[in-house]
C-alpha positions in Angstrom: -96.7 -32.4 38.8 -93.6 -33.8 37.4 -91.5 -31.8 35.0 -91.3 -33.1 31.5 -88.0 -31.3 30.7 -85.1 -33.5 30.2 -82.1 -33.0 32.3 -79.3 -31.2 30.4 -76.3 -33.3 29.8 -73.3 -32.4 32.0 -71.2 -31.7 28.9 -73.7 -29.2 27.5 -73.0 -26.6 30.2 -69.3 -26.9 29.6 -69.8 -26.3 25.9 -72.0 -23.2 26.4 -69.9 -21.6 29.2 -66.1 -21.4 29.5 -64.6 -21.7 33.0 -61.9 -19.2 33.9 -59.3 -22.0 33.8 -60.3 -23.0 30.3 -60.4 -19.3 29.2 -56.9 -18.7 30.5 -55.5 -21.8 28.7 -57.1 -20.7 25.4 -55.7 -17.1 25.8 -52.3 -18.4 26.6 -52.4 -20.6 23.4 -53.3 -17.6 21.3 -50.5 -15.4 22.8 -48.0 -18.2 22.3 -49.1 -18.6 18.7 -48.8 -14.9 18.2 -45.4 -14.7 19.7 -44.2 -17.6 17.5 -45.5 -15.8 14.4 -43.8 -12.6 15.4 -40.5 -14.4 16.4 -40.2 -16.1 13.0 -38.1 -13.4 11.4 -35.8 -13.4 14.4 -35.2 -17.1 13.9 -33.7 -16.1 10.5 -29.9 -15.6 10.8 -30.0 -12.9 8.1 -27.9 -9.9 9.3 -29.4 -6.5 9.5 -28.5 -3.9 6.9 -26.2 -2.0 9.3 -24.4 -5.3 9.9 -24.0 -5.9 6.2 -22.7 -2.4 5.6 -20.2 -2.8 8.4 -19.1 -6.2 7.2 -18.7 -5.0 3.6 -16.7 -2.0 4.7 -14.5 -4.2 6.8 -13.9 -6.6 3.9 -12.9 -3.8 1.6 -10.5 -2.4 4.1 -9.0 -5.9 4.7 -8.8 -6.3 1.0 -7.0 -3.0 0.6 -4.6 -3.9 3.3 -3.9 -7.2 1.7 -3.5 -5.3 -1.7 -0.7 -3.2 -0.2 1.0 -6.4 1.0 0.5 -7.9 -2.4 2.1 -4.7 -4.0 5.1 -5.1 -1.6 5.5 -8.7 -2.4 5.2 -8.0 -6.1 7.9 -5.3 -5.8 10.3 -7.6 -4.0 9.7 -10.4 -6.4 10.4 -8.1 -9.4 13.6 -6.9 -7.7 14.7 -10.4 -6.9 13.9 -11.6 -10.4 16.2 -8.9 -11.8 18.9 -9.9 -9.3 18.6 -13.6 -10.3 18.7 -12.7 -14.0 21.8 -10.6 -13.4 23.5 -13.4 -11.5 22.7 -16.0 -14.1 24.1 -13.8 -16.7 27.3 -13.3 -14.7 27.6 -17.1 -14.1 27.3 -17.7 -17.9 30.1 -15.1 -18.5 32.4 -16.6 -15.8 31.7 -20.1 -17.1 32.8 -19.0 -20.5 36.0 -17.5 -19.0 36.5 -20.7 -17.0 36.2 -22.8 -20.1 38.8 -20.5 -21.9 41.2 -20.9 -19.0 40.7 -24.7 -19.1 41.5 -24.8 -22.8 44.6 -22.8 -22.2 45.8 -25.4 -19.7 44.9 -28.1 -22.1 47.0 -26.5 -24.9 50.0 -26.4 -22.6 49.6 -30.0 -21.5 49.1 -31.1 -25.1 52.2 -29.2 -26.3 54.3 -30.7 -23.5 53.0 -34.2 -24.3 53.9 -33.9 -28.0 57.4 -32.6 -27.4 58.0 -35.0 -24.5 58.9 -32.0 -22.3 56.3 -32.7 -19.6 57.7 -34.4 -16.5 55.6 -37.1 -14.9 52.5 -35.7 -13.4 52.7 -32.3 -15.0 50.1 -33.0 -17.7 47.9 -34.5 -15.0 48.3 -31.3 -13.0 47.4 -29.1 -16.0 44.4 -31.0 -17.0 43.0 -31.8 -13.5 39.5 -30.5 -12.7 41.0 -28.6 -9.8 44.7 -27.8 -10.1 44.6 -26.2 -6.7 44.7 -29.8 -5.3 48.2 -30.1 -6.5 49.5 -26.8 -5.2 51.1 -28.4 -2.1 53.4 -30.4 -4.5 56.1 -27.9 -4.9 58.1 -30.1 -7.2 55.3 -30.0 -9.7 54.8 -26.2 -9.4 58.5 -25.7 -10.0 58.4 -27.4 -13.4 55.7 -24.9 -14.7 56.9 -22.0 -16.9 55.7 -18.5 -16.2 52.9 -18.6 -18.8 51.8 -21.9 -17.5 51.7 -20.7 -13.9 49.7 -17.6 -15.0 47.3 -19.9 -16.8 46.8 -22.1 -13.7 46.3 -19.0 -11.5 43.6 -17.6 -14.0 41.9 -21.0 -14.0 41.7 -21.2 -10.2 40.4 -17.6 -9.9 37.8 -18.1 -12.5 36.7 -21.4 -11.0 36.4 -19.9 -7.5 34.4 -16.9 -8.7 32.1 -19.0 -10.9 31.3 -21.3 -8.0 30.6 -18.4 -5.7 28.3 -16.8 -8.2 26.5 -20.1 -8.8 26.0 -20.5 -5.0 24.7 -16.9 -4.8 22.3 -17.4 -7.8 21.0 -20.7 -6.2 20.2 -18.8 -2.9 18.6 -16.0 -4.8 16.4 -18.4 -6.7 15.3 -19.9 -3.4 14.4 -16.5 -2.1 12.6 -15.6 -5.3 10.5 -18.8 -5.0 9.5 -17.9 -1.4 8.6 -14.4 -2.5 6.5 -15.8 -5.4 4.7 -18.0 -2.8 4.0 -14.9 -0.7 2.7 -13.2 -3.8 0.2 -16.0 -4.5 -1.0 -16.0 -0.9 -1.5 -12.2 -0.8 -3.4 -12.4 -4.2 -5.6 -15.2 -2.9 -6.3 -13.2 0.2 -7.4 -10.2 -1.7 -9.6 -12.2 -4.0 -11.3 -14.0 -1.1 -12.2 -10.7 0.7 -13.5 -9.1 -2.5 -15.6 -12.3 -3.3 -17.0 -12.3 0.3 -18.0 -8.5 0.0 -19.7 -9.1 -3.4 -21.6 -12.1 -2.0 -23.0 -10.0 0.8 -24.0 -7.2 -1.5 -25.6 -9.7 -3.9 -28.0 -11.0 -1.2 -29.5 -7.6 -0.5 -33.0 -6.8 -1.8 -33.6 -3.8 -4.0 -35.2 -2.0 -1.0 -32.1 -2.8 1.1 -29.8 -1.5 -1.6 -31.8 1.7 -1.7 -31.6 2.1 2.0 -27.8 1.4 1.9 -27.4 4.1 -0.8 -29.3 6.5 1.5 -27.0 5.7 4.4 -24.0 6.3 2.2 -25.5 9.7 1.1 -25.9 10.8 4.7 -22.3 9.8 5.4 -21.1 11.8 2.4 -23.1 14.8 3.6 -21.5 14.6 7.1 -18.0 14.2 5.4 -18.6 17.2 3.2 -19.7 19.3 6.3 -16.4 18.3 8.1 -14.4 19.2 5.1 -16.0 22.6 4.9 -15.2 23.2 8.6 -11.6 22.2 8.0 -11.5 24.6 5.1 -12.8 27.4 7.2 -10.3 26.7 9.9 -7.4 26.6 7.4 -8.6 29.9 5.9 -8.7 31.6 9.4 -5.2 30.3 10.1 -3.9 31.7 6.8 -5.5 35.1 7.5 -4.1 35.1 11.0 -0.6 34.3 9.7 -0.8 36.9 6.9 -2.0 39.5 9.5 1.0 38.6 11.7 3.4 38.8 8.8 2.0 42.2 7.8 2.3 43.5 11.4 5.9 42.2 11.6 6.6 43.9 8.2 5.2 47.2 9.4 7.1 47.0 12.6 10.4 46.5 10.6 9.5 49.4 8.3 8.7 51.7 11.2 12.0 50.8 12.9 13.9 51.5 9.7 12.2 54.9 9.3 13.1 55.8 12.9 16.7 54.8 12.4 16.9 56.8 9.2 15.5 59.9 10.9 17.9 59.6 13.8 21.1 59.0 11.9 20.4 60.7 8.6 21.2 57.6 6.7 19.4 54.4 6.1 20.3 51.3 8.2 21.5 48.7 5.7 20.5 45.9 8.1 16.8 46.9 8.3 15.6 46.8 4.7 11.9 46.8 4.0 12.6 43.7 1.8 14.1 41.6 4.6 13.2 38.0 4.9 13.1 37.5 8.7 9.3 37.7 8.7 8.8 35.3 5.9 6.2 32.6 6.7 8.2 29.4 6.6 5.1 27.4 5.9 4.7 29.1 2.5 5.9 26.6 -0.2 8.7 27.5 -2.4 8.1 27.9 -6.2 9.7 24.7 -7.1 7.9 22.5 -4.6 4.6 24.4 -5.5 5.2 23.5 -9.1 5.8 19.8 -8.4 2.7 19.6 -6.2 0.6 21.3 -8.9 1.9 18.8 -11.5 1.2 15.8 -9.2 -2.3 17.2 -8.5 -3.1 17.9 -12.1 -2.1 14.4 -13.1 -4.3 12.9 -10.3 -7.3 14.9 -11.4 -6.8 13.8 -15.0 -7.3 10.2 -13.8 -10.8 10.9 -12.3 -13.3 8.4 -13.7 -10.8 5.6 -14.1 -11.6 2.3 -12.2 -10.0 1.1 -9.0 -8.3 -2.2 -9.7 -6.2 -3.8 -7.0 -2.5 -3.9 -7.8 -2.9 -1.5 -10.8 -0.5 1.4 -11.4 -2.1 2.9 -14.5 -2.6 4.2 -17.0 -6.0 2.6 -17.4 -6.7 1.8 -13.8 -5.2 2.3 -10.3 -5.3 1.2 -6.7 -4.8 3.9 -4.1 -1.0 3.9 -3.8 -0.6 3.2 -7.6 -2.4 6.5 -8.2 -0.3 8.6 -5.7 2.9 7.1 -7.0 2.0 7.8 -10.7 0.9 11.3 -9.9 4.1 12.3 -8.1 6.2 10.5 -10.7 4.6 12.9 -13.2 6.1 15.7 -11.1 9.5 14.1 -11.2 9.4 12.5 -7.6 9.7 8.7 -7.4 7.6 7.5 -4.5 7.8 3.9 -3.2 5.1 1.5 -4.3 3.2 0.8 -1.1 1.4 3.0 1.4 3.7 1.5 4.1 6.7 3.0 2.4 5.1 6.2 1.0 4.2 7.3 4.5 7.9 7.6 5.3 8.8 9.3 1.9 8.5 12.9 3.0 7.8 15.3 5.9 4.9 14.8 8.2 2.8 17.9 8.6 -0.3 18.7 10.7 -3.6 18.3 9.0 -4.3 22.0 9.7 -1.3 22.9 7.4 -2.1 20.4 4.6 -1.4 21.8 1.2 -2.5 20.7 -2.3 -0.4 17.7 -3.4 0.2 16.4 0.2 -0.5 12.7 0.8 -3.3 11.9 3.3 -3.0 8.5 4.9 -5.7 6.5 6.6 -6.3 3.8 9.2 -3.9 2.5 11.9 -2.3 0.1 9.4 -1.8 3.0 6.8 -3.6 0.9 4.2 -5.1 3.8 2.2 -3.9 7.1 0.7 -5.1 10.0 -1.3 -3.8 13.3 -2.7 -5.0 16.5 -0.9 -6.5 19.1 -3.2 -7.4 21.7 -0.5 -10.6 22.7 1.4 -10.7 19.3 3.1 -11.0 17.4 -0.2 -8.8 14.8 -1.9 -8.4 12.8 -5.1 -8.2 9.0 -4.4 -8.9 5.6 -5.8 -11.4 4.4 -3.1 -12.1 0.7 -3.4 -13.0 -2.1 -5.8 -16.1 -1.3 -7.8 -15.5 2.5 -7.5 -13.7 5.0 -9.7 -11.0 7.6 -9.0 -12.8 10.6 -7.6 -12.7 13.7 -5.6 -14.0 13.2 -2.0 -13.9 14.6 1.4 -10.9 13.4 3.5 -13.5 12.6 6.1 -15.2 10.0 3.9 -14.8 7.3 6.5 -14.9 9.5 9.6 -12.4 11.9 11.3 -10.8 9.0 13.3 -9.8 7.2 10.1 -7.1 9.9 9.2 -3.7 8.6 10.1 -1.3 11.4 8.9 -0.4 13.9 6.3 2.9 13.7 4.4 4.5 16.2 2.0 6.7 14.4 -0.5 8.5 17.6 -1.7 
């Protein structure tokens, strides 16, 4: 009996059952789509938060370095401006004297012309723009009286000095112009670095800014720990030095007592108040007073904004703060960190005292005032305010040197 069931179409089986090859292809497609979806964020060139933080820190450091170059150029420009002004004033005075000398020659020439006493060429000689050109004509010089000869000599001297001063003023003006161009370039560099940093920060989301603040807080905690460790080491060193000094004092006293007992008279060279055991690292009263004054001034500026190129009183950059602080103590420091680092005695960090200057980075582009216990007062960076902070605020390796101005 023949079957009445219709044969199934060839495509029906394929629709109901997937072959291994087809299943593999489908799975591969799903995986590829999944990978594409997961890879989408990676295709974005947006930097990570850590990269942004490093880039911003680098830009601020570069801006601070450029700021110190700007400060140096500004200082040179101001000095050259003063020199040019002085030269121009001198030129004006000498020009006046030159004109007076010229008038004196003119009066002699006029008098000789009226009286008919002038020999041919004498008046021309006296009124010439440069009588020196006629000096080789001995017969003309011999006709001049003593007063006339003195007037000619004065004219020639004034003219020579005036020309030299004008030449020097012109050269100084050229140098001033070059310095002003350097100043503009340094200023533009600072502004560009700061603008780039602000742009990077402005692109962060609120969540990223919160994470960045947390990272900064952890860094501050580590810096505070390092400062506390330095303070502990310095205290141990002070105690050891004090104990050694006490031991030395007791040894001297014992020797003095022994000498007195043996001889029946005190040894005038072994007084208990001798200074041979004095700790040479202990500051003198005058230097301590100056350091205290500098530090007191710096602390009084806490809360004022960092502004690049500023020297107070309303705002400061880092070297502007240290200079103003030590100026309050009667010590005139140079303007830039590059010069301040050479304006005193370099001391080990372990012997840093309040008032010392702490310099940072290989290019010596930042400076703060040490206050003790691993802490300092400094003007950190744009957007921040003068504050107390650990000297390890940017890591131990960032510290360049410690300098004692007085």
